[in-house]
N, C-alpha and C positions, 0 to 999 in steps of 0.2 A: 604429558611428556616430561621425561626427566631433563631438567635444565642444568644439572650440575656439570661444572667444568673443572677438571683437575688442575691444580696449580702447575704453571709452566706450560699449559696447553691453550690453544684457541680453537673454537669450532671452525669448520671450513668456511661457512658463510662470513664469519668475522675475518678469516684470512683473506678472502676476496676483497673485503672492504679495506683492510690494511694495505694490500698490494695495489688496489686501485688508487688509494690516497697517495701512494708513493710514485706510481707510474704515470698517473694523470693528475698531478696536483692542482692545477688551475681549474680543470673541468670538474674534478671531484669537490673542490672547495665550493664551487657554484651550486652543485647538488646539495651539499651539506647546508649551505645557507638557505636554500629553498625549503628544506625539510625541517630546519631548526624551529620555526614557529609551532609546527605540529608536535615536536618533541617537548617543547616548553609547556604544553598543556598537560603533560603527564607528570608522574612523580619523578622529580629530578634525580633522586638517589637511585632510582631503578631504571631510568630510561634517558637516553640522549639521542642526538641526531645520528650518531654512529650505530646505536642499537636499532634505530628505525631502518637505516640502510641495510644492516645485516639481515633483519627480518624480511625486508623487501627482496633481497637476493634469495633467501631460503624459501620463502613462500610464494615467490613470483607475483606478489601483489604490489602494484604501484602505490606509493603513499598518496594520501588524499591531497597533499600540498601540490602535487604535480598533475594539474587538471589538463594542461595543454599538451599538444603533441610534442613540443620541443623538449620538455623535461622527460617525457616518456621515452622518446628516441635516445636522449642522452644517457638515461639510466640503462637502457637495454644495450646500447653500444659499448659503454664503459664496462658494464658487467660481463658482457659477452667476450670482449677482448681480453679482459683480465682472467676470466676463468679459462679461456683457451690457452693463454700463455702459461698459467700455472699448471694446466694439464700437460702441456709439453714438457715442462720441467719435471713433473712427476714421472712421465714416461721415460725421461732420460736418467731417472734415478738421482736427481739433484736434491730431492728431499722426499719425505714419505708422509702418507696419511694413515692414521691408525684408528682403531676402535677398541673398546674394553669389554671383556666378559668376565665372568667369575673365574675364568682360567687365566686371566692376565691380559696383556696388551697384544693386539694383533695388527700387523701391517698389511695394507693392500699391495699386491704385487705391481711393479711398474708396467707389466704387460697389459694389465686391465685398462689402463688409461688410453690405449690405442683402439679399444673396442667400443661398440655401440652400447654395451652394458654400462659404460661410465658416463653416458650422456646425462647431464643434469645432476650427477651425484655430488659434485663439489658444491653446487648452488644450493641443493636441498640440505646438505649436511647429514644425510641419512644413507646407510648402506643396508641393502636387503640381500643377504647371502643367497637366497633362493628365489630372488625376484620379487617385485612388489605384487601384492594381491590383486587379482583381476575382478574379484567380487567383494561386496561390502562385508559379507559374513566370514570371509577368510581371515585367518590369523597366522601371520608369518613373522619369524624373528627379524628384528631390525635394530641397527645400532647407530648411535651418533658418531660422527667422524671428527677427528681432531688433528691438529698439526702442532708440533712442538714450537713454542714461541721462539726459542733460540734458533731453530732451523729456519724459521720464516725470516727472522732478523738477518741471519747470515745470507740467505738467498737474496734479500732485498738490498743488502749492503756489500755484496760480493766484490764489486769493483768500485773503489772509492771515487774514481773519475766519473762514475755514472750515478752518484748519490742524488737522491731526489731533493729538489728545493723544499724548504720548509713551507707548508701550506699556511696561508694567512690565519686560518682557524686555530693553528697551534701556537701562535704568538703569545697568548696569555699563559700557556704552560711554560714557554721559554722564559717569560718574565718571572714566573714563580720560581723556576729553577735558579735563575740569576740571583734572586733574593736569598735563596737557600745558601748560596756560596758567596754571599756578599762580605764574608769575613776573610776572604783570600787577600793576600797582601797587595795584589794589583789586578787590573782588568785581564791581563794575559792569562794568569793562573786561573782566574774565575771562568774565563771562556773555555779553557782546556778542561776544567772539571765538568762543565756542563756538556761539552762535546762527548765525553766518555759515558754519559748516562745512557742506559739501554734505550730509552724512549726517543733519543735524538741521534743515535749512532748511524741510522740509515739516511739521515738528512745532511745535505750540504749547508752548513751554517756559515753564511758569508759574513764579512765584516759589516755590510750594510744591515743585515738582519740583526746582528748583535747590537749595532748602534741604535737601532729602533727599540730594542728591548731595554738597553741601558738608559735610554732617556726616561724610562719609567722606574729605574732602579738607581737613584743617585747614590754616590758613595760619600762617606765622610771625608772631609779634607784632611783630617789627621794633623799630627804635629809637623811643623816644618823642620826640615833638617837644619842643624846648627850652622851658622855662618862660619867659614874658616877664619882662624885668627890672623890678624894682620901682622 
């Protein structure tokens, strides 16, 4: 299967993972921690816990790390709620899903998402224009489905008051971003620069979260201001 993903797009199973991480941060973080040991046994440059979760949504296969019913139920519940919510937004025309052919980019119509034909389409990330084959020897055209990353970000951060809390698993990335902007003249400007980064714009970065990150990114004391003349 072709695994190429155009720049600026994300496959629909990955979109489910991103939305689930935003809408269910605490529950998602627990799932991610549970699957992390499995991801660490693979090639780190090619695989991580988010990749494992995306494959689980697309292939409907529960990761080996989740042997007990609690994790299985949690995965199915979060995935089902997230896909249902995204499907509602698609039906309302709030964003679109597309696929590519040699003729260009094609968008699935909003009306499709209200029909039984759309069942499982987001999760699988595959669109069969003439229906999935019913026999093993049949060959029918199928296409991978994508969402524009910018559209997904806009959907998830549409209302600032409803921004998602930063998941605990994202704290190392926040620390790295703070180090990148450690040359800013003060903490306020450093925080504002980080808040504007695309990977953090959908999260509510509270002062407490920043303080936790800043403890790992000390700043130089710098020169003291000259004392006023007497």
